[in-house]
N, C-alpha and C positions, 0 to 999 in steps of 0.2 A: 315471076313468083308472086309479086304483089297482087296481080290481077287474079291469080289462082286462089290466093288466100281470101281475097274479097268475095270471090264466087263461093268458096267453101263456107264463109261466114253467112252468106245469103241463104244457102241451102239449109244450114243448121238452124238459122233463125226461122225459116219457113216451116221446117219439120217441128221445131220446138213450139211454134205458135199453134200448129194443128194439134199437137199432143197436149198443150195446155188447155185448149178449148175442150178437147175430148176428156181431159182429166176430171172435169166437172161432172160429165155424164157417165163415164166409164173409168172410175179411178183405179180399179184393180188392174186394168190393162194399159193405162196411159201414164200413170205417175212415174213408174220406173224409167221408161224411155224418155219422158220429158226431163227427168232429173239428169239423165245421161247427156241430153242436148245442152242443158244448162252447164254441166261440167265441161263439156267440149268447148263451149263458148268461153267460159271463164279461163280454162287452161290456154285457149288460143289467144285471148286478149292479154293475159299476163305474159305468156311466152313471147308473143310478137312485141308486146309493149317493152319488155325487158331487152329484147334484141335490138329494138330501135333506139333504146337509150345507149346501148353499148356500141352498135354499128348503125349505119344509115342505109335504109332501103332506097333504091333509086326512085321508086314511086311509093306514095303513101297507101296504106291499106286501111280498112275499117278499124283494125286493131292497133294501128301504129300509135305510139305514144299513149297507150292504154285507152285509145278511143278519144283522144283530145279533140280531134277534128269534128267529132260528133257529140260534143258536150259530155264526154265520158259515159254516154248511154251504153256502149258496148261492155263497159266494166260493171256498171250498176245493174243493168237489166238481168243478167243471169243470176246475180246474187238475190235480187228481189223475187224473181220467178222461182228459184230454188227454195227460198224461205216460204213463199206462198204454198208451194207443193208440200213441203214438210209440215207446215202448220195445218193444212187441210188433212193430211194423213193422221195427225194426232187427234183432230176433232172427230174423225171417223171411228176411232177406237172406242170400244165399249168402256163404260166407267166402272 
């Protein structure tokens, strides 16, 4: 299960990265899916983080301990990316 979760995290990070890059060029088509990727990452890291606090996974994942083994980057990254996407959406709105 741990390896499957780590593989899922890698796929979502890769998709999110592509969508974030595209959000600059094509915001109307990429921001929504990019926000979904951020939400999936955040839910994953919080869910797995909480479950590793309550129980122990036999092997660590990217999301274990809220991303402690990766300097908490898995926890911070989706929050910052979501903030960036939402801030960009507000700046695109007409005054």
